[in-house]
C-alpha positions in Angstrom: 0.0 -0.1 0.0 1.1 3.7 -0.7 2.4 5.7 2.1 -0.1 7.9 3.8 -0.7 11.4 2.6 -0.8 14.2 5.5 -4.1 16.2 5.1 -5.7 19.0 7.1 -9.5 19.4 7.5 -11.2 22.4 8.7 -14.3 21.9 11.0 -17.1 24.2 11.7 -20.4 24.0 13.4 -23.0 26.8 14.6 -26.1 24.9 15.1 -27.6 22.2 17.4 -24.7 22.4 20.2 -21.7 23.4 17.9 -19.2 22.5 20.4 -20.5 18.8 20.6 -20.9 18.8 17.0 -17.2 19.7 16.2 -16.1 17.2 19.4 -18.2 14.4 17.7 -16.9 15.0 14.3 -13.1 14.9 15.5 -14.0 11.2 16.9 -15.5 10.3 13.7 -13.0 11.5 11.7 -10.5 9.1 13.7 -12.7 6.4 12.6 -12.8 6.9 8.8 -11.6 4.0 6.8 -7.8 4.3 5.9 -7.3 7.2 7.9 -5.8 8.1 11.1 -6.2 11.2 13.1 -2.8 12.7 14.0 -3.8 15.7 15.7 -6.4 18.5 16.2 -6.4 22.0 17.3 -8.1 23.6 20.2 -11.9 24.6 19.5 -12.3 28.5 18.7 -15.3 30.5 18.7 -15.6 32.8 15.7 -18.1 35.1 14.1 -19.7 33.9 11.1 -18.5 34.7 7.6 -21.2 36.1 5.2 -24.8 36.6 6.5 -24.6 37.6 10.3 -27.8 36.9 11.3 -26.7 33.5 12.5 -24.9 32.3 15.8 -21.1 32.1 16.1 -19.3 29.2 15.0 -17.2 26.7 16.6 -14.1 25.8 14.6 -11.1 23.6 14.7 -8.5 21.9 12.5 -7.9 18.4 12.4 -4.7 16.6 10.7 -5.3 13.4 9.2 -3.0 10.8 7.4 -5.0 8.8 4.8 -4.5 6.4 1.9 -7.8 7.6 0.4 -7.5 9.8 -2.7 -8.8 13.4 -2.4 -12.0 12.7 -3.9 -12.7 9.6 -1.8 -11.6 11.5 1.2 -14.1 14.4 0.2 -17.0 11.8 -0.2 -16.2 10.6 3.2 -16.2 14.2 4.7 -19.4 14.9 3.0 -21.0 11.5 4.2 -20.0 12.5 7.9 -21.8 16.0 7.1 -24.9 14.2 6.1 -25.0 12.1 9.2 -24.8 15.4 11.3 -27.9 16.5 9.3 -26.1 19.1 7.3 -28.6 21.1 5.0 -27.4 23.6 2.4 -30.2 26.2 2.7 -28.0 29.6 1.8 -24.6 30.2 1.0 -22.6 30.6 4.0 -25.6 30.1 6.1 -25.8 28.3 9.5 -24.9 24.6 9.7 -24.8 21.6 11.9 -21.2 20.8 10.5 -19.1 21.8 7.9 -16.0 20.0 6.9 -13.5 21.4 4.6 -10.5 19.6 2.8 -7.7 22.2 3.3 -4.6 20.7 2.2 -4.0 17.3 0.9 -0.1 16.7 1.1 1.7 19.1 -1.6 -0.9 18.5 -3.9 -2.7 21.3 -6.0 -5.9 20.1 -7.3 -8.7 22.2 -9.4 -11.7 20.0 -10.2 -15.3 21.0 -10.2 -16.0 19.3 -6.9 -12.7 20.1 -5.0 -10.1 22.7 -5.1 -6.8 22.2 -2.9 -5.4 24.1 -1.2 -8.8 25.4 -0.3 -9.6 28.3 -2.2 -10.5 30.9 0.6 -8.5 29.5 3.4 -5.5 32.0 3.1 -8.2 34.9 4.0 -9.9 33.2 6.8 -8.7 33.5 10.4 -11.1 30.9 11.6 -9.0 28.5 9.4 -5.5 29.9 9.7 -5.4 30.2 13.3 -6.0 26.7 14.4 -4.2 25.4 11.4 -1.2 27.3 12.6 -1.7 25.9 15.9 -1.6 22.1 14.5 1.2 22.7 12.2 3.5 24.6 14.6 2.8 21.6 17.0 3.6 19.2 14.5 6.5 21.1 13.1 4.8 20.8 9.8 5.9 23.6 7.4 3.0 24.9 5.3 3.1 27.3 2.4 0.4 28.9 0.7 0.7 30.9 -2.6 4.6 30.7 -2.1 4.2 32.4 1.4 4.8 30.6 4.8 1.6 30.1 6.9 2.8 32.6 9.7 2.8 35.3 6.9 -0.9 34.8 6.0 -2.0 34.4 9.9 0.0 37.8 10.5 -2.0 39.8 7.6 -5.3 38.9 9.4 -7.2 40.3 12.1 -7.6 37.7 14.6 -9.2 39.9 17.7 -12.6 38.2 17.1 -11.3 34.7 17.5 -11.5 33.0 21.1 -9.9 29.8 22.0 -12.4 27.7 24.2 -11.5 25.4 27.2 -8.6 23.5 27.2 -5.9 24.8 25.0 -3.2 23.2 23.0 -3.1 20.5 20.1 -4.1 16.9 20.7 -1.9 14.4 19.1 -2.3 10.8 18.5 -0.1 8.2 17.0 0.5 8.0 13.2 0.1 5.2 10.7 
């Protein structure tokens, strides 16, 4: 079997006990076939992007090592969203669970269903702050658009992001 690819997944929820939704999704990510949860960030409370008439989000980033292809992993993530009763009623609207495939190794991919790196991640503090937390803990250098991750984090306003509860990255054994 080929060696595993290190991937990063963004998690978010702002409906039906968002903290519990994200925590449950982290457990479910660890159980995905041909995947191993390596680490995940702290949970962060963040204001919504887009329509402001919705609750704040709980966000996190998980690092997985996987033997799945990018599209097979995307299918698994979307199936997990469906198990959490995700409904797509409005663009950037409220949701029980949102899972975004942010990075898949060093690959760049532009397909109708999937763009890697995630198209908007470099401009979203709710993604970059937890991603930076995990990448730093794992000593994993990340470059976006030919700039190091900390360049993008420093360029964003992070004043409205609050780390919740226990802080620090949780790591597990790798495959």
